[in-house]
N, C-alpha and C positions, 0 to 999 in steps of 0.2 A: 681213522674216522668212522670206518665201518663198524669197528668194535665199539666205538662211543655210541653210534646210532642203535646197534644191538642191545647195548645194556640200557639205553634211554627207553627203548620199546619194552624191555623187561620190567623197568620201573612203572611205565604206563599200564602194563597188565596188572601188576601188583596194585596199582591206585584203582582200577575198575573192579578188583576183587575186594576192595575196602580194606586192604592190609596196608594202611597209610604209613605206619612206622616203617615197615619194610621198603616201601616206595621211597620214603624220604631219605633212608640210609643209602639207597642206590643213587638218588639225585644228588645228595651231598658229596658222596665219593667222586661222582663224574665231575662235579663243578670244581672240586678241590684239585682234581687231576689235569683238567683241560685249562690251558692258559687263556684261551678267549671262548668261554662257554656261549653256545648259540642262545638266541632269545627264547626259542622254544623250551630249552632246558630249564632256564630261570622261570619261565611261565609255568612249567609242570611243578617245580618246587614250590612256587608261590601258591599254587592251587592245593598242594598237599599240606602246606602250612595252614590254609584256610580250613581244611577238613579237621586238622588238629586243634583248632581254635587259637592258632599262634599268629595272631593278626599283625603284631608288630614286625615279626620276621617276614610275613608275606608282603608287607608294605615295603620293607627294605628290598625285597627281590623286584617288586613293581617298579620302584624308582630306578633301580639298577637297569632294568629293561629300557626305561625311557633314555637314560644316559647313554647306553649302548647304541641306540638307534632311534633318533628323534622322528624319522620318517615312518617308522612301523607303528600302526594303531594298536597292537596287542599290549604294549606297555602302558598306554593311556587307559585302555578298557580295564585291564587288570588292576591298576592303581586306584582308579575311580571306584571300582567295585569294592575294594578294600576299605577305602575312606568311607563309603557309604555304611558299610558294616560297622565302621568305628563311630558312626553317628556324625561324620563330618561332611554333610551334604554340600555346603558351600565350597568346600575345598574340592569335592569331587566335581562340582560344576566347573570350577576353575581348570581343572585338568582336562576335561573335555574341551573347553574353549581353546586351552593351550595346544592341544592335539590338532584341532582343526585349524589353528594358526600355522602350524609346522607341516601339516600334510596338505598337498594340493588336492583341489576339488577334482573328483574323478578317480583319485587313486583308491587302491583296495583299502578297506576299512574306513574311509572318510564318510561313506554313507551310513554306516553303523554308528560312528561317532556322533553324527548329526542327530540320528534318531534317539540315542540315548541321552544326548544333551536336551533336545526338546522334551522329551519324557520326564527328565529331572526338573526341568524348568517348570512344566505344568504341575508337578507334584508339590513343588515349593511355593508356588503361587497361592495367594489368599483364596480360600475356598469361595469367597464372594466374587472373585475376579473371573467370571466365567466368559467364554467367548461368545458374544451376542450372536454370532453366525449360527451357533448351535441351538440357540433358544428361540430367537425372533424369526417370524416369517419374512421372506425376501422383500414383501411390499413394505413393511415397517423399516427394515434395514435401509431400503432405498430412501425412504422418507428422511431418515436420520441423517444419512450421508449427504442428502441434498443441502443441509445446513452448514457443511464444511466448505471452506474456501477451496479454490483450485490448488493452492500451495499445500494446504492441509491433505487434500487427496493425494497429492504426489508423495507425501510422507507416509500415508496410510498403506500406499502400494508396497512398502517395505516390511509390513507387520508379518505377513506370511503368504505362501503361495495361494492358499484359499481366499484370502482377502484381495490379493492382486487379481485373481481370477474373476472375482465377484465385481470389483470396481471397474476393471477394464471391460468387462462384458455388459455393463449397464450403460447404454448410450445417453440415457437422460442426465448422468452425472457429468457429461462432457458438452453440454449445451453451451457453457461459458469456458472458453480456453483463455487463461489469463496469466501472462508471463510478465506482468507489471513489476514483480518483486524479484525477477532473476538478477542473481549477482554474477553470473558467469555467462559466457556466450552459449546461446541456445542453439544447438545443432538442427540442421533442416530435418534430420531423421527423427529426432525427438518431436519436432513440430508436426511432421507427417503422422507419427503414430497417434498423438493427441486428436489430430482431425480424423483420422480414421475410426478411432474409438467412439466418436459421436455418431457414426453411421448415418450421416446426412441430416442429423438433428442439431447441429452447432449453429447457434444464432449470434454469439458475440465472441469476439476475437481481440485480445490486447497483446501486442508483441513488443519486446523490449529485449534488446542485446541479441537479436536473432541473427544467425549466420546468413551472409549475403552470397553464399557459394551457389545457390540455385536461382536462375534468373526467372524461372517459370513457377516459382513457388506460389505466387499469387494466382496463377491459373489453376494450380492444383487446389488451393483453398476454395476458390469460387467454385470450381467443378465438383468438390466433395461436400460443399455446404450450400445447398440449393435454397435454404430458407435463411442465408445469413443477413442479419439486420444491422449489426454494429461492428464496425472496425476501428481499433485505435492503434496507430503505429506510433510507439514512443521513439524507438531507434532501431538500428539494424535493417537488414535487407536493403536491396538496391531499388531504384525506382523503375528498373527495366520492366516492362509490361504492365506497370501499375494501373495506368489508365485503361488500357484495353481489356484487363482482367476484370477490374472493379466494375467496368461498364456492363459486364454480363451478370453482375449480381442484381437480379430484377427486384429484390426486396429489401436492398440496403437502404435504411433510413438514417443512419448516423455514421459519419466519417470524421475521425480526429487524426490529425498528423502533427506530432510534437515538434519541439524546438530543435531536436537532434536530427530532424530529417527535412533538409532543404527541399524546396519544391519550387518550380518556376510558376509565375503568375499565369502563363499560358497553359500549363498543366492543370492548374487549379480550375481555370475556365473550361477546359476539356472535361475534367471530372464533374463539374456542376452540370455541364450540358449533357453528358452521356449517362450520368447516373440520376435517371428521371424521378427516382422515388425518394431521393434525399430530402430530409426535413431538417437535419442539423448537420452542418459543415464547420469544421475548425481547423485552420491552417497557421501554425504558430512560427514558421520560418520561410516566408515567401520571398523568393529572389525578384528583384526589380525587373521590370520588362525592358526590352530594348526599344520597343516602340509602344505606341499608345494601345491600351488593352481594348480588345473587341469583345464586348459581352454580347454573346451571339443571340441568345433567345430569352424569353420570359422562363422564370423559375417560380411558378405559382405554389409549388409544394413546400419550398423552403421556408422554415420558421425561425431558425437560429443560424446566424453567420459571424464567424470570428476570422479576421484577416490581420496577421501580424507580419510586418516586413522583417526580413532577416537582419538581425542587430548588426552585423559586421558591414553591411552594405552602407555606402556613404549617405549621409543625411541630406540628400539634395531634395529640392522641392519639385517632386514629379506628380504633381496633381493631375496634370493633362495625361501623362502616361498611365496612371492608375485609373483615370476616367471614371470618377465616382458618379458623374451626371449620366453615364451610360448604364452603370450597375442598379442604382436605386430604383429607376422605373421597372427593372426587370425582377426585383424582388418585393413587390408590393404587399405580400402577405407577412413579412417579417415581424416577428414579435420581439426578438433579441438580436442586437447588432453591436459588434465590438470591432473597432478599427484602431489597431494599436500600431503606433509608429508610422502611420500613413498621413500624408499631407493633406489634410482636409480644408479645401479652399473655401468652402461655403456651407454654413449650417443649413441654409434655406432648402436646399435640395432634399433634406429628410423630412420635409413637411408632408410630402405625399405618402409616407409610411403611416397610414391611419391605424394599423394594429400595433405599432411598436409600443413595447412596455418597459424594455430594458435597453439602455443606451450607454456604452462605454467608449470614450475617446481619449487616446493617449497622445494626442498631437494638438498644439495650439490652444486656443482659449474660445470660450463662448461668452460673447458680451452680451449686456444687458438687452439691447435692441434685438438680438438674434434669438433671445428665449422664446419669444412668441412664434418663432418659426419652427420650434420643435413641436412634435406631436402632443396633444393635450392627454393622449392615452398613456404617457409615460408613468411607470411605477417606480423605476430606478434611473438615476442619473449619476454617471461617474465620469469625471472629467479631470484634466490636469488643472486648469485655470478656469474659474468661474468668476466673471465680472458682472456685478450687478448695477454698475454705472451705466445710466441711460442718457443717450443725447436727447431724447424727448421723453415726455411724461406719459409713459404707458402703464402707469402703476395700477390704474382701475382695471385694465384689461389683464394685467399680470396676476392680479389677486384672484381671478376666477379661471384662469388658464389651467393651472396644474392642480387638479382636484383629486387626483390618484397617486400623487408622488409619496411613496414610502421610504425611499432611500435616497440620500444626497450624499455623495462623496467628491470632494475636490481637494486636490493638493494645495492649490492657492485659492483663496477666497478674497476677492477685491470688492470692497464697498466703500462708499465715501460717507455714509451715515447708516444708523440702524434702521431707518424706515424703509430703506431699500431691501433689506433682509425680511423685514416684516411683510412688506408687499409680496415678496416672493414666497414666503411660507403661509401666507393666509389661506390660499386654496386647500392646502394639504394638512391644515392645522389639526384635524381630527384623525388623520391616518398616518402621518409621519412617524416611522418607527426607528429610523436610523439617520444620524447626521454626523458627518465626519469631515474635518479639514486639518491639513498639516500646518498651514501658514495663513495668516490674515493681515490684511492691509487696512489701516485707518479703522480698525475695529477695537474698542477698548473694553476693559473689564466690565465697566458700568453698563455699557451698551448690551453685552451679553446677558447680564443680570436682568435688564429690562425686558429683553426678549423671553427670558424664563418666566418672569413674573406675569407677563401677559399671556401665558399658557400655550405658547407655540410648540413647546416640547413635553406637553403634559402626558402624551401616550408614548414617548420615546422609549426604546428598548436597548438601543445601542448608541453610545455616544463617544466620538473620538475627537479630542481637542489637544493639539500640541502647540500651545501658544505660551509665550513668555509672560503674558499678563495674567495667567491663570494662578489665583491665590487660594489659600485655605478658606476664606471667607466665601469664595465663589463655589467651592465643593459643598459648603453647607446649604447654599441655595439650590444647587443641583439636587441635593438630597430632599429638599422641601417640594420642589416643583416637577421633579421627574420621578414620581413614585412607582412607575412601572419599569425602571431602568434595570436591565440584566447584565449588560457589559459595558465596561468604561475603560477607554484607552487614554491615558494621560502621560504617555512616554515622552520624555524630553521636556517635560514641564518642570523647570528647575526651581520654582518658587514655592510649590506646594510642599508640605512637611506631613508627618505622621500625625499631627494634630487634625489636619484637614481631613486625612484618611479616616481618622476615627469619626469625625463628625458626619462623614458621607456614609459609613457603613453602620453606625450605631443609631441612625435615625428609625424611629419605630415604623414598622412596615416595610423596611428596606428589602429589596428582592434581588440585590446585586450578586451575582455569581462568580464573575471574573473581572479583575482589574490589572491593567498593564501599567507598571510603574518602571519601565525600562528607562535607564539614565535620569531617574529622578533623584538627584544627588542629595537633595535636603531630606528625604525620607530615610528615617534609620530602619535597619533590619529588624529592630525590636517592633516597630510598627507593622512590618511585613508578617512577622511571626504572629502578632496579635490578630491580624486579619485572617490568616490561614487557620488559626485555632478557632475561628468562627465559622469555618467551613467555605471561605471564600478563596478560589484559585487566583494566585497573585503571580504575575510575571515581574521579575525584579533583576536588577543588575544591568551591565553593559558589556558582558563578555570578558570583562577583567574584574579583578577584585576591587570592590568599592572601598574608599578610604575609611579607616575606623572613626566612628562618630560617637558623640556622647550618647549613652543609652537613655531612653525616654520611658518612664513608667506610666501605665494607663490604669 
């Protein structure tokens, strides 16, 4: 081996003296004599072939170097160099990438491979694709990055070390920490890093799939975010220290806890009591109380409240335990109230909410006599069952009661005659923008047409009717008397056909942008294609293939 090394050094001396042919003869002789020639010897011969412009032979030696030892960077560097001289830059780039895949980070040569790869990528890039960090001032870069979502910022961290340093070192980009789109478990470490990057400037936090390993994470968040304003807990993390931690967030105005996070009614009351600055509170999975709820004090700052009972809890009538009569006087400044799945034993208690504009009730029904107990300030009414049948004649009072009502939604609409609906709509005739009901009782097509012709829906922008009596002729009347209509939901209306859809959308001046025709079995796909060709968004089908129908030409 000493003799081989001595002859190799002699060849290297000849190479440095520019006697390339003599050096090549020495290297050829050695390689033919040695059973397993070292990588350095192959590298020397490849370099000599390069000087003699024998690129194919040099490339052969470079590939042989890689095959001999995939952990040695020399083979990848030499082969990529030769490929570049042959004008095969893309192949050279692939060699660099292949080498970095086989050589562990930190090993000798890995750094040089990385530098050469990045240099080649930059050279191959379009001349117009210049790194903005090299051209724009930091102020402009920060303004541009502020338009990216939290998820997109996470992806930009992987562009380069320079980008990562800039993004992680700009606290204003971490004011909103949003893990709502997380597909995998979010570690406590990742969450802490994002909070720390905000440098006490974080104001909004949305957590989803967060690891529940650290029971003090809420205290950490509140401690590092002194100006925290909005917290949304979709899933993950434990409820340990939740109340005590959030009660220290002096600027917290919005708190939302999703359906995947169970919370007791007692904890809800404690949060509302201790978080004095809350204006919006939403709890979508509240566990039923064991005893009657004790609403401790007034909540004058609260403007929006959503309470939804845990769906898996038994549907028992626990109106007394919920104690709505104790709640409503405490939230006198509410403008939006949603009580989902709660047993509401009396509507009259809502009368004291003089600022209420949006009301959503998912339990029981509101009967005609109770309508006058609702605040006259309502702009939106969303209920399961709305009965307009009155034991006494309050039609005159009803006509002037709801003058601000813009939205009416009811799964079940119960009326005994069309005049009851007319009295109900009279006050909001000029402002009503949305009317939707799934089922109607004792309400016929001719009654609806009469309501249309009397102008009660003339300013309507959204209409939802899922009634068996809806026919093509009615759609034509809707097109005539609802000239401002933008969205129409006729799903499960099995009597309307493509002819009716054409009459609805082809009316002069039609503004309709979206139509829902889910499970409208009499509407052919040809009619759907016709509507889409006119620029109308159409929702069609029923989750399964519709039966083949005769094609209708328009």
